[in-house]
N, CA, C, O and the ligand as a Tripos MOL2 file, in Angstrom:
@<TRIPOS>MOLECULE
protein
  277   275    70     0     0
PROTEIN
NO_CHARGES

@<TRIPOS>ATOM
      1 N          -5.3890    0.4270  -20.2960 N.3       1 MET1
      2 CA         -4.7510    0.0170  -19.1450 C.3       1 MET1
      3 C          -5.5390   -0.9010  -18.3570 C.2       1 MET1
      4 O          -6.7330   -0.7440  -18.1010 O.2       1 MET1
      5 N          -4.7530   -1.9550  -17.9520 N.am      2 LYS2
      6 CA         -5.3510   -2.8860  -16.9750 C.3       2 LYS2
      7 C          -4.6010   -3.1580  -15.7900 C.2       2 LYS2
      8 O          -3.3910   -2.9360  -15.8370 O.2       2 LYS2
      9 N          -5.1050   -3.6010  -14.7360 N.am      3 THR3
     10 CA         -4.4100   -3.8320  -13.4800 C.3       3 THR3
     11 C          -4.6680   -5.4640  -13.0780 C.2       3 THR3
     12 O          -5.7360   -6.0530  -13.2450 O.2       3 THR3
     13 N          -3.6170   -5.9600  -12.5950 N.am      4 MET4
     14 CA         -3.6460   -7.1450  -12.2340 C.3       4 MET4
     15 C          -2.5150   -7.3960  -10.8840 C.2       4 MET4
     16 O          -1.4250   -6.8260  -10.8380 O.2       4 MET4
     17 N          -2.9790   -8.2850   -9.8990 N.am      5 THR5
     18 CA         -2.1470   -8.4530   -8.9350 C.3       5 THR5
     19 C          -0.8630   -9.3670   -9.2890 C.2       5 THR5
     20 O          -0.8950   -9.9960  -10.3470 O.2       5 THR5
     21 N           0.1130   -9.4530   -8.5610 N.am      6 CYS6
     22 CA          1.2480  -10.1570   -8.5580 C.3       6 CYS6
     23 C           0.8150  -11.7480   -8.5090 C.2       6 CYS6
     24 O           1.2920  -12.6750   -9.1640 O.2       6 CYS6
     25 N          -0.1670  -11.7710   -7.5960 N.am      7 LYS7
     26 CA         -0.6950  -13.0670   -7.0870 C.3       7 LYS7
     27 C          -1.3250  -13.8290   -8.3320 C.2       7 LYS7
     28 O          -1.0430  -15.0000   -8.5880 O.2       7 LYS7
     29 N          -2.2610  -13.0080   -9.1310 N.am      8 GLU8
     30 CA         -3.0320  -13.4910  -10.0970 C.3       8 GLU8
     31 C          -1.8420  -13.8160  -11.3260 C.2       8 GLU8
     32 O          -2.1890  -14.6340  -12.1770 O.2       8 GLU8
     33 N          -0.7760  -13.3500  -11.4230 N.am      9 LEU9
     34 CA         -0.0990  -13.7550  -12.3240 C.3       9 LEU9
     35 C           1.0440  -14.9480  -11.9010 C.2       9 LEU9
     36 O           2.0310  -15.2200  -12.5860 O.2       9 LEU9
     37 N           0.7600  -15.4500  -10.8980 N.am     10 GLY10
     38 CA          1.5280  -16.5650  -10.4810 C.3      10 GLY10
     39 C           2.5050  -16.2180   -9.3580 C.2      10 GLY10
     40 O           3.2820  -17.1110   -9.0220 O.2      10 GLY10
     41 N           2.5600  -15.2120   -8.8250 N.am     11 GLY11
     42 CA          3.5200  -14.5610   -7.9970 C.3      11 GLY11
     43 C           2.9340  -14.5990   -6.6210 C.2      11 GLY11
     44 O           1.9330  -15.3040   -6.4910 O.2      11 GLY11
     45 N           3.3760  -13.9720   -5.5900 N.am     12 LYS12
     46 CA          3.0180  -14.2550   -4.2520 C.3      12 LYS12
     47 C           2.5120  -12.9800   -3.4910 C.2      12 LYS12
     48 O           2.1660  -13.2040   -2.3310 O.2      12 LYS12
     49 N           2.4150  -11.8160   -3.8820 N.am     13 CYS13
     50 CA          2.1190  -10.7720   -3.1010 C.3      13 CYS13
     51 C           0.9400  -10.0980   -3.9210 C.2      13 CYS13
     52 O           0.6070  -10.3870   -5.0700 O.2      13 CYS13
     53 N           0.2810   -8.9730   -2.9480 N.am     14 GLU14
     54 CA         -0.8590   -8.3850   -3.6800 C.3      14 GLU14
     55 C          -0.4680   -7.1230   -4.4320 C.2      14 GLU14
     56 O          -1.3490   -6.3590   -4.8250 O.2      14 GLU14
     57 N           0.4760   -6.9420   -4.5900 N.am     15 GLN15
     58 CA          1.2590   -5.7580   -5.4630 C.3      15 GLN15
     59 C           0.1990   -5.6190   -6.8800 C.2      15 GLN15
     60 O          -0.1160   -6.5660   -7.6000 O.2      15 GLN15
     61 N          -0.1210   -4.5780   -7.0060 N.am     16 LYS16
     62 CA         -0.9300   -4.0880   -8.2380 C.3      16 LYS16
     63 C           0.0110   -3.7460   -9.3440 C.2      16 LYS16
     64 O           0.7420   -2.7640   -9.2170 O.2      16 LYS16
     65 N           0.0470   -4.4770  -10.4100 N.am     17 LEU17
     66 CA          0.7730   -4.2900  -11.5910 C.3      17 LEU17
     67 C          -0.1890   -3.6150  -12.7830 C.2      17 LEU17
     68 O          -1.3610   -3.9850  -12.8560 O.2      17 LEU17
     69 N           0.2680   -2.7450  -13.5930 N.am     18 SER18
     70 CA         -0.5260   -2.0580  -14.4660 C.3      18 SER18
     71 C           0.2430   -2.0380  -15.7300 C.2      18 SER18
     72 O           1.4470   -1.7820  -15.6860 O.2      18 SER18
     73 N          -0.4160   -2.3140  -16.9830 N.am     19 ALA19
     74 CA          0.3780   -2.2070  -18.0680 C.3      19 ALA19
     75 C          -0.7760   -1.7930  -19.3760 C.2      19 ALA19
     76 O          -1.9970   -1.8030  -19.2200 O.2      19 ALA19
     77 N          -0.2610   -1.5360  -20.3100 N.am     20 GLU20
     78 CA         -1.2810   -0.8420  -21.4880 C.3      20 GLU20
     79 C          -1.4380   -2.1980  -22.4860 C.2      20 GLU20
     80 O          -2.4000   -2.1560  -23.2520 O.2      20 GLU20
     81 N          -0.6690   -3.2660  -22.5360 N.am     21 SER21
     82 CA         -0.8050   -4.4240  -23.4350 C.3      21 SER21
     83 C          -0.2870   -5.5630  -22.4880 C.2      21 SER21
     84 O           0.2430   -5.3500  -21.3980 O.2      21 SER21
     85 N          -0.4940   -6.7240  -23.0070 N.am     22 TRP22
     86 CA         -0.1210   -8.0530  -22.4770 C.3      22 TRP22
     87 C           1.5580   -7.9350  -22.5530 C.2      22 TRP22
     88 O           2.2030   -8.0090  -21.5080 O.2      22 TRP22
     89 N           2.1290   -7.7740  -23.6580 N.am     23 ASP23
     90 CA          3.6540   -7.6420  -23.8290 C.3      23 ASP23
     91 C           4.0910   -6.9760  -22.8030 C.2      23 ASP23
     92 O           4.9540   -7.5360  -22.1270 O.2      23 ASP23
     93 N           3.6950   -5.8050  -22.4520 N.am     24 GLU24
     94 CA          4.1070   -4.8650  -21.4510 C.3      24 GLU24
     95 C           3.9490   -5.5250  -20.1120 C.2      24 GLU24
     96 O           4.8220   -5.4380  -19.2490 O.2      24 GLU24
     97 N           2.8050   -6.2000  -19.9420 N.am     25 MET25
     98 CA          2.4880   -6.6880  -18.3860 C.3      25 MET25
     99 C           3.5930   -7.8760  -18.2620 C.2      25 MET25
    100 O           4.2620   -7.9430  -17.2310 O.2      25 MET25
    101 N           3.7730   -8.7610  -19.2560 N.am     26 VAL26
    102 CA          4.9110   -9.7460  -19.0260 C.3      26 VAL26
    103 C           6.1750   -9.1910  -18.6310 C.2      26 VAL26
    104 O           6.8510   -9.7580  -17.7730 O.2      26 VAL26
    105 N           6.6080   -7.9630  -19.2720 N.am     27 GLN27
    106 CA          7.9390   -7.2750  -18.5870 C.3      27 GLN27
    107 C           7.7570   -6.8300  -17.3860 C.2      27 GLN27
    108 O           8.6150   -6.9950  -16.5200 O.2      27 GLN27
    109 N           6.4740   -6.1220  -17.1300 N.am     28 VAL28
    110 CA          6.4300   -5.5690  -15.5820 C.3      28 VAL28
    111 C           6.5460   -6.6660  -14.5880 C.2      28 VAL28
    112 O           7.2220   -6.5840  -13.5620 O.2      28 VAL28
    113 N           5.8530   -7.6900  -14.9500 N.am     29 MET29
    114 CA          5.7240   -8.9120  -13.8720 C.3      29 MET29
    115 C           7.1640   -9.5700  -13.9170 C.2      29 MET29
    116 O           7.7280   -9.9160  -12.8800 O.2      29 MET29
    117 N           7.6860   -9.7120  -15.0720 N.am     30 THR30
    118 CA          9.2410  -10.4690  -15.0040 C.3      30 THR30
    119 C          10.2220   -9.3600  -14.0510 C.2      30 THR30
    120 O          11.0830   -9.7560  -13.2650 O.2      30 THR30
    121 N           9.9350   -8.0860  -14.2680 N.am     31 LYS31
    122 CA         10.7720   -7.2210  -13.2590 C.3      31 LYS31
    123 C          10.6470   -7.3670  -12.2140 C.2      31 LYS31
    124 O          11.5920   -7.5120  -11.4400 O.2      31 LYS31
    125 N           9.1930   -7.3720  -11.8180 N.am     32 HIS32
    126 CA          8.6400   -7.6670  -10.4870 C.3      32 HIS32
    127 C           9.1320   -8.5370   -9.7020 C.2      32 HIS32
    128 O           9.6030   -8.2100   -8.6130 O.2      32 HIS32
    129 N           9.0970   -9.9370  -10.1810 N.am     33 VAL33
    130 CA          9.3680  -11.0990   -9.5860 C.3      33 VAL33
    131 C          11.1390  -11.0410   -9.5050 C.2      33 VAL33
    132 O          11.6760  -11.4550   -8.4770 O.2      33 VAL33
    133 N          11.8880  -10.5680  -10.5140 N.am     34 MET34
    134 CA         13.1390  -10.6010  -10.2290 C.3      34 MET34
    135 C          13.4330   -9.6180   -9.1730 C.2      34 MET34
    136 O          14.4470   -9.8780   -8.5240 O.2      34 MET34
    137 N          12.8820   -8.7010   -8.8900 N.am     35 ASP35
    138 CA         13.2020   -7.5800   -7.7870 C.3      35 ASP35
    139 C          12.7670   -8.2670   -6.4370 C.2      35 ASP35
    140 O          13.5820   -8.3540   -5.5190 O.2      35 ASP35
    141 N          11.4650   -8.7620   -6.3120 N.am     36 LYS36
    142 CA         10.8200   -9.0260   -5.0960 C.3      36 LYS36
    143 C          10.7310  -10.4990   -4.6910 C.2      36 LYS36
    144 O          10.5700  -10.8360   -3.5180 O.2      36 LYS36
    145 N          10.8580  -11.4870   -5.8540 N.am     37 HIS37
    146 CA         10.3980  -12.8410   -5.5030 C.3      37 HIS37
    147 C          11.4670  -13.6830   -6.3180 C.2      37 HIS37
    148 O          11.1180  -14.2710   -7.3410 O.2      37 HIS37
    149 N          12.8990  -13.7410   -5.8110 N.am     38 PRO38
    150 CA         13.9170  -14.3640   -6.7020 C.3      38 PRO38
    151 C          13.5820  -15.8100   -6.9550 C.2      38 PRO38
    152 O          13.9690  -16.3500   -7.9910 O.2      38 PRO38
    153 N          12.7880  -16.5440   -5.9370 N.am     39 ASP39
    154 CA         12.6390  -17.8100   -6.0400 C.3      39 ASP39
    155 C          11.4060  -18.1020   -7.2090 C.2      39 ASP39
    156 O          11.4320  -19.0410   -8.0060 O.2      39 ASP39
    157 N          10.4420  -17.1780   -7.1230 N.am     40 VAL40
    158 CA          9.4230  -17.3100   -8.1740 C.3      40 VAL40
    159 C           9.9930  -17.1190   -9.6650 C.2      40 VAL40
    160 O           9.5370  -17.7440  -10.6230 O.2      40 VAL40
    161 N          11.1100  -16.1270   -9.7640 N.am     41 ALA41
    162 CA         11.6770  -15.8490  -10.9460 C.3      41 ALA41
    163 C          12.3440  -17.2010  -11.4540 C.2      41 ALA41
    164 O          12.1930  -17.7330  -12.5530 O.2      41 ALA41
    165 N          13.0730  -17.5990  -10.4460 N.am     42 LYS42
    166 CA         13.6530  -19.0970  -10.8220 C.3      42 LYS42
    167 C          12.7690  -20.0770  -11.2020 C.2      42 LYS42
    168 O          13.2020  -20.6810  -12.1830 O.2      42 LYS42
    169 N          11.5540  -20.5320  -10.7660 N.am     43 GLU43
    170 CA         10.6620  -21.3240  -11.0360 C.3      43 GLU43
    171 C          10.1920  -21.0420  -12.5870 C.2      43 GLU43
    172 O          10.0140  -21.8810  -13.4710 O.2      43 GLU43
    173 N          10.0520  -19.7030  -12.6520 N.am     44 MET44
    174 CA          9.3280  -19.0650  -14.1300 C.3      44 MET44
    175 C          10.4280  -19.4690  -15.0360 C.2      44 MET44
    176 O          10.1560  -20.0200  -16.1030 O.2      44 MET44
    177 N          11.6120  -19.2410  -14.6960 N.am     45 GLU45
    178 CA         12.8020  -19.4370  -15.8030 C.3      45 GLU45
    179 C          12.7910  -20.9880  -16.0040 C.2      45 GLU45
    180 O          12.9430  -21.4140  -17.1490 O.2      45 GLU45
    181 N          12.6310  -21.8120  -15.0220 N.am     46 THR46
    182 CA         12.5640  -23.1730  -15.1810 C.3      46 THR46
    183 C          11.4020  -23.6420  -16.2300 C.2      46 THR46
    184 O          11.5950  -24.2520  -17.2820 O.2      46 THR46
    185 N          10.3310  -23.2750  -15.7720 N.am     47 MET47
    186 CA          9.1570  -23.4970  -16.6610 C.3      47 MET47
    187 C           9.4190  -22.9160  -18.1180 C.2      47 MET47
    188 O           9.1860  -23.5790  -19.1290 O.2      47 MET47
    189 N           9.8740  -21.7470  -18.1370 N.am     48 HIS48
    190 CA          9.9940  -21.1960  -19.6430 C.3      48 HIS48
    191 C          11.0430  -22.0350  -20.3530 C.2      48 HIS48
    192 O          11.0300  -21.9920  -21.5830 O.2      48 HIS48
    193 N          11.9720  -22.8090  -19.7310 N.am     49 LYS49
    194 CA         12.9790  -23.6210  -20.6040 C.3      49 LYS49
    195 C          12.1500  -24.8110  -21.0020 C.2      49 LYS49
    196 O          12.1850  -25.1970  -22.1700 O.2      49 LYS49
    197 N          11.4640  -25.3680  -20.1720 N.am     50 GLN50
    198 CA         10.5590  -26.6060  -20.4620 C.3      50 GLN50
    199 C           9.4300  -26.3770  -21.3970 C.2      50 GLN50
    200 O           9.0690  -27.2740  -22.1580 O.2      50 GLN50
    201 N           8.8920  -25.2850  -21.3760 N.am     51 ASP51
    202 CA          7.8240  -24.7070  -22.1910 C.3      51 ASP51
    203 C           7.6460  -23.3150  -22.4200 C.2      51 ASP51
    204 O           6.9060  -22.6440  -21.7010 O.2      51 ASP51
    205 N           8.2910  -22.8330  -23.3970 N.am     52 PRO52
    206 CA          8.2150  -21.1280  -23.2400 C.3      52 PRO52
    207 C           6.8300  -20.4890  -23.4760 C.2      52 PRO52
    208 O           6.6990  -19.2670  -23.4160 O.2      52 PRO52
    209 N           5.6240  -21.4510  -23.7900 N.am     53 ARG53
    210 CA          4.5600  -20.8700  -23.8000 C.3      53 ARG53
    211 C           3.6680  -20.9780  -22.7230 C.2      53 ARG53
    212 O           2.6490  -20.2900  -22.6690 O.2      53 ARG53
    213 N           4.0050  -21.8610  -21.7900 N.am     54 LYS54
    214 CA          3.3390  -22.3720  -20.7880 C.3      54 LYS54
    215 C           2.6730  -21.3530  -19.7710 C.2      54 LYS54
    216 O           1.4860  -21.4330  -19.4570 O.2      54 LYS54
    217 N           3.5490  -20.3780  -19.2790 N.am     55 TRP55
    218 CA          3.3130  -19.4310  -18.2710 C.3      55 TRP55
    219 C           2.2760  -18.5360  -19.1710 C.2      55 TRP55
    220 O           1.1780  -18.2560  -18.6900 O.2      55 TRP55
    221 N           2.6260  -18.1040  -20.4470 N.am     56 GLY56
    222 CA          1.6080  -17.2890  -20.9590 C.3      56 GLY56
    223 C           0.2440  -17.8190  -21.2600 C.2      56 GLY56
    224 O          -0.7780  -17.1340  -21.2280 O.2      56 GLY56
    225 N           0.3030  -19.0940  -21.5550 N.am     57 LYS57
    226 CA         -1.0680  -19.7950  -21.9280 C.3      57 LYS57
    227 C          -1.8720  -19.7290  -20.6050 C.2      57 LYS57
    228 O          -3.0780  -19.4870  -20.6540 O.2      57 LYS57
    229 N          -1.3030  -19.9150  -19.5390 N.am     58 GLU58
    230 CA         -1.9390  -19.9610  -18.1420 C.3      58 GLU58
    231 C          -2.4220  -18.4920  -17.7870 C.2      58 GLU58
    232 O          -3.5600  -18.3520  -17.3390 O.2      58 GLU58
    233 N          -1.6530  -17.4660  -17.9580 N.am     59 MET59
    234 CA         -1.7290  -16.0840  -17.5290 C.3      59 MET59
    235 C          -2.6310  -15.1130  -18.5820 C.2      59 MET59
    236 O          -3.3750  -14.2030  -18.2180 O.2      59 MET59
    237 N          -2.3910  -15.5120  -19.9140 N.am     60 LYS60
    238 CA         -3.1280  -14.4290  -20.8750 C.3      60 LYS60
    239 C          -4.6360  -14.5040  -20.7270 C.2      60 LYS60
    240 O          -5.2550  -13.4630  -20.9490 O.2      60 LYS60
    241 N          -5.3610  -15.6690  -20.3580 N.am     61 PRO61
    242 CA         -6.9480  -15.6840  -20.3820 C.3      61 PRO61
    243 C          -7.0620  -14.7550  -19.0550 C.2      61 PRO61
    244 O          -8.1220  -14.1310  -18.9970 O.2      61 PRO61
    245 N          -6.2580  -14.5750  -18.0970 N.am     62 LYS62
    246 CA         -6.7200  -13.8570  -17.0270 C.3      62 LYS62
    247 C          -6.5700  -12.2920  -17.3600 C.2      62 LYS62
    248 O          -7.2960  -11.3880  -16.9450 O.2      62 LYS62
    249 N          -5.5650  -12.1950  -18.1240 N.am     63 TRP63
    250 CA         -5.4330  -10.7880  -18.6260 C.3      63 TRP63
    251 C          -6.4000  -10.2330  -19.5240 C.2      63 TRP63
    252 O          -6.8320   -9.0800  -19.5090 O.2      63 TRP63
    253 N          -6.7180  -11.2210  -20.3570 N.am     64 ASP64
    254 CA         -7.8970  -10.9910  -21.2500 C.3      64 ASP64
    255 C          -9.3500  -10.5150  -20.4250 C.2      64 ASP64
    256 O         -10.1280   -9.6120  -20.7320 O.2      64 ASP64
    257 N          -9.4010  -11.4160  -19.3350 N.am     65 ALA65
    258 CA        -10.8170  -11.1930  -18.6630 C.3      65 ALA65
    259 C         -10.5890   -9.8870  -17.6700 C.2      65 ALA65
    260 O         -11.6190   -9.3990  -17.2060 O.2      65 ALA65
    261 N          -9.5250   -9.3740  -17.3630 N.am     66 ALA66
    262 CA         -9.2440   -8.3640  -16.4600 C.3      66 ALA66
    263 C          -9.8950   -7.3280  -17.0020 C.2      66 ALA66
    264 O          -9.7890   -7.1940  -18.2210 O.2      66 ALA66
    265 N         -10.7280   -6.3390  -16.2250 N.am     67 PRO67
    266 CA        -11.5050   -5.1440  -16.9280 C.3      67 PRO67
    267 C         -10.4010   -4.0980  -17.2720 C.2      67 PRO67
    268 O          -9.2940   -4.1050  -16.7330 O.2      67 PRO67
    269 N         -10.7790   -3.2390  -18.1720 N.am     68 GLU68
    270 CA        -10.2030   -2.3100  -18.7470 C.3      68 GLU68
    271 C         -10.3770   -1.0170  -17.8770 C.2      68 GLU68
    272 O         -11.5130   -0.6080  -17.6400 O.2      68 GLU68
    273 N          -9.1870   -0.3200  -17.3610 N.am     69 CYS69
    274 CA         -9.5050    0.8640  -16.5540 C.3      69 CYS69
    275 C          -8.5100    1.9890  -16.7100 C.2      69 CYS69
    276 O          -8.6630    3.0390  -16.0860 O.2      69 CYS69
    277 ZN          4.8180   -9.8620   -5.9520 Zn       70 ZN70
@<TRIPOS>BOND
     1     1     2 1
     2     2     3 1
     3     3     4 2
     4     3     5 am
     5     5     6 1
     6     6     7 1
     7     7     8 2
     8     7     9 am
     9     9    10 1
    10    10    11 1
    11    11    12 2
    12    11    13 am
    13    13    14 1
    14    14    15 1
    15    15    16 2
    16    15    17 am
    17    17    18 1
    18    18    19 1
    19    19    20 2
    20    19    21 am
    21    21    22 1
    22    22    23 1
    23    23    24 2
    24    23    25 am
    25    25    26 1
    26    26    27 1
    27    27    28 2
    28    27    29 am
    29    29    30 1
    30    30    31 1
    31    31    32 2
    32    31    33 am
    33    33    34 1
    34    34    35 1
    35    35    36 2
    36    35    37 am
    37    37    38 1
    38    38    39 1
    39    39    40 2
    40    39    41 am
    41    41    42 1
    42    42    43 1
    43    43    44 2
    44    43    45 am
    45    45    46 1
    46    46    47 1
    47    47    48 2
    48    47    49 am
    49    49    50 1
    50    50    51 1
    51    51    52 2
    52    51    53 am
    53    53    54 1
    54    54    55 1
    55    55    56 2
    56    55    57 am
    57    57    58 1
    58    58    59 1
    59    59    60 2
    60    59    61 am
    61    61    62 1
    62    62    63 1
    63    63    64 2
    64    63    65 am
    65    65    66 1
    66    66    67 1
    67    67    68 2
    68    67    69 am
    69    69    70 1
    70    70    71 1
    71    71    72 2
    72    71    73 am
    73    73    74 1
    74    74    75 1
    75    75    76 2
    76    75    77 am
    77    77    78 1
    78    78    79 1
    79    79    80 2
    80    79    81 am
    81    81    82 1
    82    82    83 1
    83    83    84 2
    84    83    85 am
    85    85    86 1
    86    86    87 1
    87    87    88 2
    88    87    89 am
    89    89    90 1
    90    90    91 1
    91    91    92 2
    92    91    93 am
    93    93    94 1
    94    94    95 1
    95    95    96 2
    96    95    97 am
    97    97    98 1
    98    98    99 1
    99    99   100 2
   100    99   101 am
   101   101   102 1
   102   102   103 1
   103   103   104 2
   104   103   105 am
   105   105   106 1
   106   106   107 1
   107   107   108 2
   108   107   109 am
   109   109   110 1
   110   110   111 1
   111   111   112 2
   112   111   113 am
   113   113   114 1
   114   114   115 1
   115   115   116 2
   116   115   117 am
   117   117   118 1
   118   118   119 1
   119   119   120 2
   120   119   121 am
   121   121   122 1
   122   122   123 1
   123   123   124 2
   124   123   125 am
   125   125   126 1
   126   126   127 1
   127   127   128 2
   128   127   129 am
   129   129   130 1
   130   130   131 1
   131   131   132 2
   132   131   133 am
   133   133   134 1
   134   134   135 1
   135   135   136 2
   136   135   137 am
   137   137   138 1
   138   138   139 1
   139   139   140 2
   140   139   141 am
   141   141   142 1
   142   142   143 1
   143   143   144 2
   144   143   145 am
   145   145   146 1
   146   146   147 1
   147   147   148 2
   148   147   149 am
   149   149   150 1
   150   150   151 1
   151   151   152 2
   152   151   153 am
   153   153   154 1
   154   154   155 1
   155   155   156 2
   156   155   157 am
   157   157   158 1
   158   158   159 1
   159   159   160 2
   160   159   161 am
   161   161   162 1
   162   162   163 1
   163   163   164 2
   164   163   165 am
   165   165   166 1
   166   166   167 1
   167   167   168 2
   168   167   169 am
   169   169   170 1
   170   170   171 1
   171   171   172 2
   172   171   173 am
   173   173   174 1
   174   174   175 1
   175   175   176 2
   176   175   177 am
   177   177   178 1
   178   178   179 1
   179   179   180 2
   180   179   181 am
   181   181   182 1
   182   182   183 1
   183   183   184 2
   184   183   185 am
   185   185   186 1
   186   186   187 1
   187   187   188 2
   188   187   189 am
   189   189   190 1
   190   190   191 1
   191   191   192 2
   192   191   193 am
   193   193   194 1
   194   194   195 1
   195   195   196 2
   196   195   197 am
   197   197   198 1
   198   198   199 1
   199   199   200 2
   200   199   201 am
   201   201   202 1
   202   202   203 1
   203   203   204 2
   204   203   205 am
   205   205   206 1
   206   206   207 1
   207   207   208 2
   208   207   209 am
   209   209   210 1
   210   210   211 1
   211   211   212 2
   212   211   213 am
   213   213   214 1
   214   214   215 1
   215   215   216 2
   216   215   217 am
   217   217   218 1
   218   218   219 1
   219   219   220 2
   220   219   221 am
   221   221   222 1
   222   222   223 1
   223   223   224 2
   224   223   225 am
   225   225   226 1
   226   226   227 1
   227   227   228 2
   228   227   229 am
   229   229   230 1
   230   230   231 1
   231   231   232 2
   232   231   233 am
   233   233   234 1
   234   234   235 1
   235   235   236 2
   236   235   237 am
   237   237   238 1
   238   238   239 1
   239   239   240 2
   240   239   241 am
   241   241   242 1
   242   242   243 1
   243   243   244 2
   244   243   245 am
   245   245   246 1
   246   246   247 1
   247   247   248 2
   248   247   249 am
   249   249   250 1
   250   250   251 1
   251   251   252 2
   252   251   253 am
   253   253   254 1
   254   254   255 1
   255   255   256 2
   256   255   257 am
   257   257   258 1
   258   258   259 1
   259   259   260 2
   260   259   261 am
   261   261   262 1
   262   262   263 1
   263   263   264 2
   264   263   265 am
   265   265   266 1
   266   266   267 1
   267   267   268 2
   268   267   269 am
   269   269   270 1
   270   270   271 1
   271   271   272 2
   272   271   273 am
   273   273   274 1
   274   274   275 1
   275   275   276 2
@<TRIPOS>SUBSTRUCTURE
     1 MET1         2 RESIDUE 1 A MET
     2 LYS2         6 RESIDUE 1 A LYS
     3 THR3        10 RESIDUE 1 A THR
     4 MET4        14 RESIDUE 1 A MET
     5 THR5        18 RESIDUE 1 A THR
     6 CYS6        22 RESIDUE 1 A CYS
     7 LYS7        26 RESIDUE 1 A LYS
     8 GLU8        30 RESIDUE 1 A GLU
     9 LEU9        34 RESIDUE 1 A LEU
    10 GLY10       38 RESIDUE 1 A GLY
    11 GLY11       42 RESIDUE 1 A GLY
    12 LYS12       46 RESIDUE 1 A LYS
    13 CYS13       50 RESIDUE 1 A CYS
    14 GLU14       54 RESIDUE 1 A GLU
    15 GLN15       58 RESIDUE 1 A GLN
    16 LYS16       62 RESIDUE 1 A LYS
    17 LEU17       66 RESIDUE 1 A LEU
    18 SER18       70 RESIDUE 1 A SER
    19 ALA19       74 RESIDUE 1 A ALA
    20 GLU20       78 RESIDUE 1 A GLU
    21 SER21       82 RESIDUE 1 A SER
    22 TRP22       86 RESIDUE 1 A TRP
    23 ASP23       90 RESIDUE 1 A ASP
    24 GLU24       94 RESIDUE 1 A GLU
    25 MET25       98 RESIDUE 1 A MET
    26 VAL26      102 RESIDUE 1 A VAL
    27 GLN27      106 RESIDUE 1 A GLN
    28 VAL28      110 RESIDUE 1 A VAL
    29 MET29      114 RESIDUE 1 A MET
    30 THR30      118 RESIDUE 1 A THR
    31 LYS31      122 RESIDUE 1 A LYS
    32 HIS32      126 RESIDUE 1 A HIS
    33 VAL33      130 RESIDUE 1 A VAL
    34 MET34      134 RESIDUE 1 A MET
    35 ASP35      138 RESIDUE 1 A ASP
    36 LYS36      142 RESIDUE 1 A LYS
    37 HIS37      146 RESIDUE 1 A HIS
    38 PRO38      150 RESIDUE 1 A PRO
    39 ASP39      154 RESIDUE 1 A ASP
    40 VAL40      158 RESIDUE 1 A VAL
    41 ALA41      162 RESIDUE 1 A ALA
    42 LYS42      166 RESIDUE 1 A LYS
    43 GLU43      170 RESIDUE 1 A GLU
    44 MET44      174 RESIDUE 1 A MET
    45 GLU45      178 RESIDUE 1 A GLU
    46 THR46      182 RESIDUE 1 A THR
    47 MET47      186 RESIDUE 1 A MET
    48 HIS48      190 RESIDUE 1 A HIS
    49 LYS49      194 RESIDUE 1 A LYS
    50 GLN50      198 RESIDUE 1 A GLN
    51 ASP51      202 RESIDUE 1 A ASP
    52 PRO52      206 RESIDUE 1 A PRO
    53 ARG53      210 RESIDUE 1 A ARG
    54 LYS54      214 RESIDUE 1 A LYS
    55 TRP55      218 RESIDUE 1 A TRP
    56 GLY56      222 RESIDUE 1 A GLY
    57 LYS57      226 RESIDUE 1 A LYS
    58 GLU58      230 RESIDUE 1 A GLU
    59 MET59      234 RESIDUE 1 A MET
    60 LYS60      238 RESIDUE 1 A LYS
    61 PRO61      242 RESIDUE 1 A PRO
    62 LYS62      246 RESIDUE 1 A LYS
    63 TRP63      250 RESIDUE 1 A TRP
    64 ASP64      254 RESIDUE 1 A ASP
    65 ALA65      258 RESIDUE 1 A ALA
    66 ALA66      262 RESIDUE 1 A ALA
    67 PRO67      266 RESIDUE 1 A PRO
    68 GLU68      270 RESIDUE 1 A GLU
    69 CYS69      274 RESIDUE 1 A CYS
    70 ZN70       277 GROUP 0 **** ****
């Protein structure tokens, strides 16, 4: 289990998000931004259309670096 904040994942609040795997974290973060930050969700959607791997490329190393807990 790893925990990261919304902010670390490109969002805008200090909400802690936990997941067992990177795939799960992507889902948790996607759900969080759609609930709390519709504007960020829209930006991420636009980014995803331009380059589906861009967000993951930027955020995955942070996930890898986050301590296991
Ligand atoms: Zn947030």
